[in-house]
One Martini backbone bead per residue (centre of mass of N, CA, C, O) as a GRO file, in nm:
protein
  261
    1MET     BB    1  -1.938  -4.055  -0.016
    2ARG     BB    2  -1.938  -3.734  -0.149
    3SER     BB    3  -1.868  -3.564   0.104
    4LEU     BB    4  -1.574  -3.642   0.143
    5SER     BB    5  -1.459  -3.511  -0.128
    6THR     BB    6  -1.576  -3.239  -0.091
    7GLY     BB    7  -1.434  -3.168   0.180
    8ALA     BB    8  -1.147  -3.200   0.066
    9MET     BB    9  -1.170  -2.980  -0.149
   10GLY     BB   10  -1.233  -2.748   0.044
   11MET     BB   11  -0.967  -2.765   0.200
   12LEU     BB   12  -0.765  -2.719  -0.036
   13ALA     BB   13  -0.882  -2.438  -0.104
   14GLN     BB   14  -0.818  -2.306   0.170
   15GLN     BB   15  -0.523  -2.358   0.159
   16LEU     BB   16  -0.467  -2.177  -0.085
   17ASN     BB   17  -0.583  -1.922   0.040
   18VAL     BB   18  -0.372  -1.909   0.265
   19ASP     BB   19  -0.122  -1.890   0.091
   20VAL     BB   20  -0.198  -1.616  -0.045
   21LEU     BB   21  -0.229  -1.444   0.209
   22SER     BB   22   0.053  -1.499   0.327
   23ASN     BB   23   0.199  -1.364   0.098
   24ASN     BB   24   0.090  -1.088   0.137
   25ILE     BB   25   0.187  -1.044   0.427
   26ALA     BB   26   0.492  -1.089   0.373
   27ASN     BB   27   0.463  -0.831   0.155
   28LEU     BB   28   0.408  -0.561   0.315
   29THR     BB   29   0.722  -0.426   0.265
   30THR     BB   30   0.722  -0.448  -0.040
   31THR     BB   31   0.806  -0.302  -0.309
   32SER     BB   32   0.519  -0.279  -0.517
   33PHE     BB   33   0.345  -0.476  -0.411
   34LYS     BB   34   0.086  -0.720  -0.538
   35ARG     BB   35  -0.189  -0.847  -0.457
   36SER     BB   36  -0.374  -1.149  -0.407
   37ARG     BB   37  -0.648  -1.358  -0.535
   38ALA     BB   38  -0.856  -1.608  -0.491
   39GLU     BB   39  -1.021  -1.824  -0.734
   40PHE     BB   40  -1.341  -1.998  -0.761
   41GLN     BB   41  -1.505  -2.310  -0.851
   42ASP     BB   42  -1.747  -2.499  -0.929
   43PHE     BB   43  -1.799  -2.813  -0.983
   44LEU     BB   44  -1.923  -3.088  -1.090
   45TYR     BB   45  -2.239  -3.221  -1.191
   46GLN     BB   46  -2.503  -3.438  -1.082
   47SER     BB   47  -2.785  -3.571  -1.256
   48TYR     BB   48  -3.094  -3.720  -1.136
   49ARG     BB   49  -3.273  -3.466  -1.245
   50ARG     BB   50  -3.349  -3.306  -1.528
   51VAL     BB   51  -3.399  -3.008  -1.620
   52GLY     BB   52  -3.673  -2.974  -1.868
   53THR     BB   53  -3.799  -3.230  -1.874
   54THR     BB   54  -4.030  -3.472  -1.922
   55SER     BB   55  -4.308  -3.612  -1.699
   56SER     BB   56  -4.511  -3.660  -1.954
   57ASP     BB   57  -4.722  -3.709  -2.221
   58ALA     BB   58  -4.833  -3.408  -2.196
   59GLY     BB   59  -4.558  -3.220  -2.160
   60THR     BB   60  -4.446  -3.186  -1.896
   61ILE     BB   61  -4.222  -2.986  -1.690
   62VAL     BB   62  -3.940  -2.977  -1.528
   63PRO     BB   63  -3.868  -2.715  -1.304
   64VAL     BB   64  -3.682  -2.899  -1.103
   65GLY     BB   65  -3.402  -3.041  -1.040
   66VAL     BB   66  -3.131  -3.286  -0.963
   67GLN     BB   67  -2.842  -3.163  -0.806
   68VAL     BB   68  -2.489  -3.258  -0.736
   69GLY     BB   69  -2.208  -3.144  -0.613
   70GLY     BB   70  -1.831  -3.183  -0.636
   71GLY     BB   71  -1.736  -2.888  -0.536
   72VAL     BB   72  -1.407  -2.743  -0.566
   73ARG     BB   73  -1.198  -2.508  -0.750
   74ALA     BB   74  -0.926  -2.365  -0.888
   75ALA     BB   75  -0.900  -2.076  -1.115
   76GLY     BB   76  -0.716  -1.856  -0.964
   77THR     BB   77  -0.467  -1.583  -0.929
   78TYR     BB   78  -0.545  -1.257  -0.872
   79ARG     BB   79  -0.394  -0.954  -0.956
   80ILE     BB   80  -0.372  -0.642  -0.785
   81HIS     BB   81  -0.311  -0.318  -0.953
   82GLU     BB   82  -0.297  -0.134  -0.713
   83GLN     BB   83  -0.202   0.140  -0.576
   84GLY     BB   84   0.033   0.243  -0.363
   85ALA     BB   85   0.177   0.402  -0.144
   86VAL     BB   86   0.370   0.699  -0.108
   87LYS     BB   87   0.718   0.730  -0.022
   88VAL     BB   88   0.936   0.930   0.136
   89THR     BB   89   1.313   0.944   0.095
   90GLU     BB   90   1.527   1.147  -0.063
   91ASN     BB   91   1.615   0.965  -0.284
   92PRO     BB   92   1.729   1.017  -0.619
   93LEU     BB   93   1.684   0.688  -0.700
   94ASP     BB   94   1.389   0.719  -0.619
   95LEU     BB   95   1.101   0.589  -0.805
   96ALA     BB   96   0.768   0.686  -0.870
   97ILE     BB   97   0.453   0.578  -0.994
   98ASN     BB   98   0.181   0.808  -1.075
   99GLY     BB   99   0.015   0.549  -1.192
  100HIS     BB  100   0.051   0.419  -1.506
  101GLY     BB  101   0.303   0.167  -1.523
  102PHE     BB  102   0.628   0.048  -1.639
  103PHE     BB  103   0.931  -0.041  -1.605
  104GLN     BB  104   1.216  -0.126  -1.790
  105VAL     BB  105   1.395  -0.444  -1.810
  106ASN     BB  106   1.704  -0.594  -1.839
  107LEU     BB  107   1.754  -0.915  -1.876
  108PRO     BB  108   1.980  -1.167  -1.883
  109ASP     BB  109   1.826  -1.316  -2.136
  110GLY     BB  110   1.729  -1.043  -2.316
  111THR     BB  111   1.473  -0.967  -2.192
  112LEU     BB  112   1.182  -0.817  -2.088
  113GLY     BB  113   1.098  -0.635  -1.801
  114TYR     BB  114   0.866  -0.545  -1.532
  115THR     BB  115   0.840  -0.253  -1.312
  116ARG     BB  116   0.766  -0.053  -0.988
  117ALA     BB  117   1.043  -0.073  -0.863
  118GLY     BB  118   1.232   0.239  -0.780
  119SER     BB  119   1.497   0.119  -0.638
  120PHE     BB  120   1.778   0.258  -0.737
  121GLN     BB  121   2.102   0.226  -0.901
  122ILE     BB  122   2.455   0.241  -0.960
  123SER     BB  123   2.678   0.137  -1.173
  124PRO     BB  124   3.008   0.128  -1.261
  125GLU     BB  125   2.903   0.242  -1.564
  126GLY     BB  126   2.643   0.444  -1.482
  127ASN     BB  127   2.393   0.288  -1.461
  128ILE     BB  128   2.058   0.233  -1.425
  129VAL     BB  129   1.960   0.009  -1.158
  130THR     BB  130   1.873  -0.247  -0.999
  131VAL     BB  131   1.937  -0.440  -0.715
  132ASP     BB  132   2.046  -0.671  -0.937
  133GLY     BB  133   2.176  -0.503  -1.202
  134TYR     BB  134   1.948  -0.411  -1.390
  135THR     BB  135   1.880  -0.245  -1.662
  136ILE     BB  136   1.731   0.052  -1.754
  137VAL     BB  137   1.526   0.174  -1.974
  138GLY     BB  138   1.661   0.489  -2.145
  139PRO     BB  139   1.893   0.610  -2.003
  140ASP     BB  140   2.199   0.705  -1.979
  141ALA     BB  141   2.503   0.710  -1.873
  142LEU     BB  142   2.685   0.832  -1.633
  143PRO     BB  143   2.926   1.044  -1.607
  144ALA     BB  144   3.212   1.131  -1.520
  145GLY     BB  145   3.164   1.348  -1.236
  146ALA     BB  146   2.894   1.305  -1.121
  147THR     BB  147   2.692   1.479  -0.855
  148GLY     BB  148   2.392   1.458  -0.997
  149ILE     BB  149   2.033   1.381  -1.005
  150THR     BB  150   1.750   1.445  -1.232
  151VAL     BB  151   1.381   1.379  -1.227
  152ASN     BB  152   1.114   1.428  -1.388
  153GLU     BB  153   0.784   1.371  -1.457
  154GLN     BB  154   0.871   1.283  -1.769
  155GLY     BB  155   1.172   1.124  -1.723
  156THR     BB  156   1.393   1.326  -1.731
  157VAL     BB  157   1.744   1.318  -1.738
  158GLN     BB  158   1.983   1.481  -1.512
  159ALA     BB  159   2.324   1.599  -1.482
  160THR     BB  160   2.582   1.691  -1.267
  161ILE     BB  161   2.886   1.854  -1.319
  162GLN     BB  162   3.185   1.904  -1.232
  163GLY     BB  163   3.258   2.240  -1.335
  164GLN     BB  164   2.950   2.277  -1.426
  165ASP     BB  165   2.662   2.464  -1.475
  166ALA     BB  166   2.532   2.277  -1.668
  167ALA     BB  167   2.312   2.041  -1.735
  168ILE     BB  168   2.278   1.714  -1.855
  169GLU     BB  169   2.126   1.510  -2.083
  170LEU     BB  170   2.025   1.134  -2.064
  171GLY     BB  171   1.724   1.119  -2.118
  172GLN     BB  172   1.438   0.879  -2.093
  173PHE     BB  173   1.178   0.748  -1.959
  174GLU     BB  174   0.980   0.453  -2.030
  175LEU     BB  175   0.658   0.334  -2.036
  176ALA     BB  176   0.444   0.046  -1.964
  177ARG     BB  177   0.141  -0.083  -2.106
  178PHE     BB  178  -0.161  -0.288  -2.034
  179VAL     BB  179  -0.458  -0.426  -2.087
  180ASN     BB  180  -0.361  -0.683  -1.878
  181ASP     BB  181  -0.203  -0.686  -1.583
  182ALA     BB  182  -0.297  -0.967  -1.462
  183GLY     BB  183  -0.138  -1.131  -1.711
  184LEU     BB  184   0.113  -1.108  -1.574
  185GLU     BB  185   0.421  -1.260  -1.489
  186ALA     BB  186   0.568  -1.352  -1.199
  187ILE     BB  187   0.940  -1.383  -1.128
  188GLY     BB  188   1.035  -1.202  -0.925
  189ASN     BB  189   1.199  -0.936  -0.805
  190ASN     BB  190   0.968  -0.731  -0.899
  191ASN     BB  191   0.899  -0.900  -1.178
  192TYR     BB  192   0.775  -0.897  -1.512
  193ILE     BB  193   0.603  -1.072  -1.785
  194VAL     BB  194   0.498  -1.145  -2.077
  195THR     BB  195   0.176  -1.248  -2.212
  196ALA     BB  196  -0.098  -1.331  -2.374
  197ALA     BB  197  -0.292  -1.202  -2.158
  198SER     BB  198  -0.156  -0.909  -2.157
  199GLY     BB  199  -0.021  -0.831  -2.389
  200ASP     BB  200   0.124  -0.587  -2.545
  201PRO     BB  201   0.315  -0.319  -2.515
  202ALA     BB  202   0.269   0.022  -2.431
  203ILE     BB  203   0.462   0.303  -2.525
  204GLY     BB  204   0.551   0.577  -2.307
  205VAL     BB  205   0.532   0.888  -2.165
  206PRO     BB  206   0.550   1.044  -1.894
  207GLY     BB  207   0.227   1.216  -1.870
  208ALA     BB  208   0.073   1.097  -2.061
  209GLU     BB  209  -0.197   0.954  -2.182
  210GLY     BB  210  -0.223   0.689  -1.948
  211TYR     BB  211   0.031   0.799  -1.783
  212GLY     BB  212   0.238   0.832  -1.549
  213ARG     BB  213   0.431   0.985  -1.309
  214ILE     BB  214   0.722   1.101  -1.185
  215ARG     BB  215   0.879   1.041  -0.852
  216GLN     BB  216   1.121   1.184  -0.681
  217GLY     BB  217   1.211   1.051  -0.372
  218MET     BB  218   1.026   0.781  -0.423
  219ILE     BB  219   0.808   0.513  -0.314
  220GLU     BB  220   0.627   0.219  -0.363
  221ASN     BB  221   0.413   0.055  -0.182
  222SER     BB  222   0.235  -0.176  -0.079
  223ASN     BB  223  -0.124  -0.284  -0.129
  224VAL     BB  224  -0.152  -0.406   0.143
  225ASN     BB  225  -0.413  -0.494   0.370
  226VAL     BB  226  -0.396  -0.610   0.681
  227VAL     BB  227  -0.698  -0.620   0.775
  228GLU     BB  228  -0.812  -0.768   0.527
  229GLU     BB  229  -0.626  -1.019   0.538
  230VAL     BB  230  -0.699  -1.118   0.828
  231THR     BB  231  -0.999  -1.149   0.779
  232GLN     BB  232  -0.961  -1.360   0.545
  233LEU     BB  233  -0.804  -1.560   0.724
  234ILE     BB  234  -1.043  -1.625   0.917
  235THR     BB  235  -1.237  -1.720   0.702
  236ALA     BB  236  -1.066  -1.955   0.595
  237GLN     BB  237  -1.040  -2.109   0.862
  238ARG     BB  238  -1.344  -2.161   0.899
  239ALA     BB  239  -1.385  -2.311   0.630
  240TYR     BB  240  -1.196  -2.537   0.700
  241GLU     BB  241  -1.343  -2.643   0.952
  242MET     BB  242  -1.616  -2.703   0.803
  243ASN     BB  243  -1.500  -2.912   0.609
  244SER     BB  244  -1.399  -3.108   0.836
  245LYS     BB  245  -1.686  -3.154   0.947
  246VAL     BB  246  -1.795  -3.299   0.706
  247ILE     BB  247  -1.610  -3.544   0.727
  248SER     BB  248  -1.695  -3.631   1.018
  249THR     BB  249  -1.994  -3.675   0.957
  250SER     BB  250  -1.952  -3.885   0.727
  251ASP     BB  251  -1.812  -4.085   0.917
  252GLU     BB  252  -2.041  -4.124   1.122
  253MET     BB  253  -2.240  -4.236   0.911
  254LEU     BB  254  -2.070  -4.485   0.823
  255ARG     BB  255  -2.060  -4.610   1.102
  256SER     BB  256  -2.361  -4.660   1.127
  257ILE     BB  257  -2.378  -4.853   0.880
  258VAL     BB  258  -2.178  -5.066   0.984
  259GLN     BB  259  -2.353  -5.118   1.272
  260LEU     BB  260  -2.563  -5.265   1.127
  261ARG     BB  261  -2.804  -5.553   1.187
   0.00000   0.00000   0.00000
């Protein structure tokens, strides 16, 4: 019976759905995390009577065919790059992007990564780095004796030097934008890399048209809505149970056939 495999495919699909939802919930407090959504497609159909074929020599057309679907399959996991709420931390090295754009990160393999997690630190060399020690593209290293750092909305970095009245400028953050943010590949540690689906990055200054502004002393929270995720989790659980019921019903029908005498 086709329903056995169809029910099994439905259970596998809902298992993937639960996996995606559980990952969203697990990252509820992860800085700048973007939730994902599982997308599904109906599977191949078998036509027992094809729609649109002629049903007689007079040229009459079959208005409705007979098709039976083969189940469901996963089409993708779509990442929703909606901005999360901004939380005030008053830490001068916490930077949030209010709007579109990503910070650029120098990854260990020499390639560029992209992140919105602006909980930065200072390396022993004075560079602004991520929590993993990866250097952020843009500003120069802080000089020895720096006692404070200021970042304005346009991403310009200034440092206060002990014994000097005027602050010195250390450069500027540049943000990257993509035609298709959902096409970026997540590699963990709050970082993304470019793919053919995302397109090449367009680099711009914070505050320019189409680019977000920098907010110092703030970080972007996860965009996971726990109420929505739990509701979808319950729906996925019920769908899983219904698909398992399809298998149980098919098994009972097969048992009845076997017991015929």
